[in-house]
N, C-alpha and C positions, 0 to 999 in steps of 0.2 A: 183044254189041258192047262192046269194052273202053272203060272210062271214063278219060279223061285227067285225072290228078290233079296238082294243084299241090304237094301235100305228101304224102309217103309215111310219115313218122314224126312224130308230134306229141306234145306234152305238154299235157294239158287241166287247167287249175287251176280247181277248182270251189269256191265258198265254201260253208261249212256252212249259211249262211242259205238257200241255194238249195234245201235239202232240206226246209224247213219252210214251211207256207203263210203264216206271218206272221214269218218269220225265226227262229222258235224251234221246237225239237223236230224230229221227223221225220215227214213225211207220206208214207204208202205210195204214194198216187197220184202225187205229185210225183216221187218216186224212180223209179217205173215209167216216167213220161213221159221223164225224163232218160235213163234206160237205153235207151229206144226211140230217142231221138235219136242216142245213141252207136252203137247197133246199125246204123243206117242208114249211118254212116261206116265202121264195122267191116266191113260187107258189101262195101264198095268195095275192101277190101284195105289200108286204112290201119292202120299200127301205132300203137296208142294207149297212152300211159302217162298216169296220172291222179294228181293230188294234190288231196285234199279237206280243206278247213278244218274248224273246229269251232265257229264262232261261233253256231251254233244250239243248242249245248250249253254251251259254256264259253269265255270269253275271258280269257286269262292276264293281259293288261294291266289289264282292268277288275277282275278278282279281286284283283290286287296293290294296286289303289287302295283296297280295303277293309281292307288290313292284312295280307293273306296274303303270305308271302315270294314274291317275283317268280319265282324259280327253281322253287319248288314249284308255283305257279300255272301256269307254263308246262308243267311235266311233266304236270299234270292235263289241260291242253289237248291235249297230244300223245296221251294215252290216249283223249280224246274223238274225235280224228281217226280212231283205229282203229275205234271204234264206227261212225262214219259210213261208213268204208271197207268194213266187213263187211256193212252194210246194202246198200250199192251193189253189192257183189259178188253178194249173193244175188239182187238184182233182175236183174242182167245175165245171170247163169247161168240164171235161169228163162226168159230170152229166147233161150237157146241159145249164148251167148258163153262161151268158156273164159277164165277169169280167174285171176290170182294176186294176193294181197295180200302185200306185203313191207313190213316195219316197220323203222324206224331204231333202235328199241329192241327187243331180242330178246324174243320171247314165243312159243316154238316150238309150244305147243298151239293157237295162234290163227292164226299166219301165218309165212311165211318171213322170215328176216332179209334186209335189203337187201344184195344183192351185185350190183354193177354188171354184171358179165359174165353173171350168171344172169338178171338182168332183161332184158338185151339178147337173150339166147337165147329167153326167153319171147316177146318182141316178134317176133322172127324166126319163131317158130312160130305166130304169129297170136293169141297170148293178150293180153288186156287186162291191163296191170300197174297195180295201184293201190298207190301209195307212201304209206304211212301213218306217223304219229308224227313228222311234220315232218322236220327234219334230225337229230333226236335230241338237240338242244342247246337249252337255255333262251335267252331273249332274241333268238330269231330267229323270224320269222313263217313261216306256211305259204307266203306269197308268195315269201319267200327260199328256202324249201325247194324250191318249184316251179322257180325259176330254177336252183338248183343241180342238181336232177335233170335238167332239160332239157339243161343243158350236159354233164353226166356221160353221158347216154344218147344224145348226138349227135342230138337231135331237130332238125327243121328250123325249128320255130317253137314258141313258148309261147302257148297260147290261154287268155286270162283271161276266164272267163264271169262276167258281172255281171247286174244287174237292168235295165240300160239298154243301148242299142245302140251304145256307144262311149264316148269320153272327151269330156266337156264342160268348159267353163270354170267352170260352176256346176252345182249339182245340178238336173238337168232335171225331177226329180219335184217340186221346190219352185219352180223358176223356169222357166216355159215359154219365156222368152226366152233361155235358156242356149244358148251357141254350141257346136256339135259340131265336133270336129276330125276330119278324114279321115286325117291323118298328123301325127305329131310325132316329133321326135328324142328320144333318151333324156334329153339335157340339158334340153330344153324341159319334159319331163314332170317332171323333178326340180326345176328352178328355179321352175317355176310352181306347185309345191305342189299338184298336181291330185289327189293321194291315190289314184290308181288302183292303185298298188302302192307299197310302202315303198321308200325311197331305196336301201337295201341290195340289194334285189331288182333294181331298175332298174340300179344300178351294176354288178352282176354280169352282167346281160344285156348292158350296154354294153361291158364289158371283153371279153366273149366273143362279141360280134356275134350275139347271139341275138335275133331279131326277136320282137315281141309283137303279138298282135291282141287287142284288148278288144272283146267282142261280147256280145249278149244271147242266152243259151241258152234263154230262155223263148220266143223267136221260132222257131216250127217251121221246120226246114230250114236254119237259119242255119249250123249246124256243117257240114252237107253242102255248103252253098254255098261256104264258105271252102275246103274241100278241092278244090273244082272251080276255084278261082282267082277266084271272083266277089268283088267289093268288098263287104265287110261289116264293120261296126264301125270301129274306129280302129287303124291300124298305127303301132306305135312302132318306129323303126329308126334307122339312122345317117345323120346329115347330110341331113335333109329340111327343107324349108321349112314353116313353120306354115301349115296350110290349114284351111278350114272348108267344110262342105257347104252 
């Protein structure tokens, strides 16, 4: 029986911290669990592109605060995203998914260079495409790289995986009274300073009408539920009224 899908092509933005048990390093079991969640969606026929951060290994902005040149620190962070991408590729291929890693900084022995039309062709052939090394430019976050790639690859939505099940007015891990939003406009997310994504990424999505869903990938089945059109997490889109659950 065919499954009716709300989305057929998506970009999944995964933070580096999601790969480690305490936000640092890489935990094999965690990576395998995430790969399993992606496989459930891949088997439905969804075309999946991914961008993975590097906060579990290196943060350019934090490193720059110690005196390292900011551009240099950001390039190191881009290389760290390649490490995370290769680990995720290995986990997914062991589950039977065909994948390709493409990098914004060319490194032929490791991965393909990012070429938009080639990436689209991989997606059409059912391969998961992992887009590494950010945008290839310092001073831009992997959130911005994810927004850029989502627009370039004509995905229907950008999925931002976090540790919580949506966007709140305060950190729900610190304040149990924090209010969750079911929907927000891009401008609300920017002006309220909710820090779910940086303003550059939000502005790029706003200008190109790219909707965003912020959700908790640690919740089993959440990614699949979104593909089926079920309400999950917080939707950021155009001209919506502020709401809460």
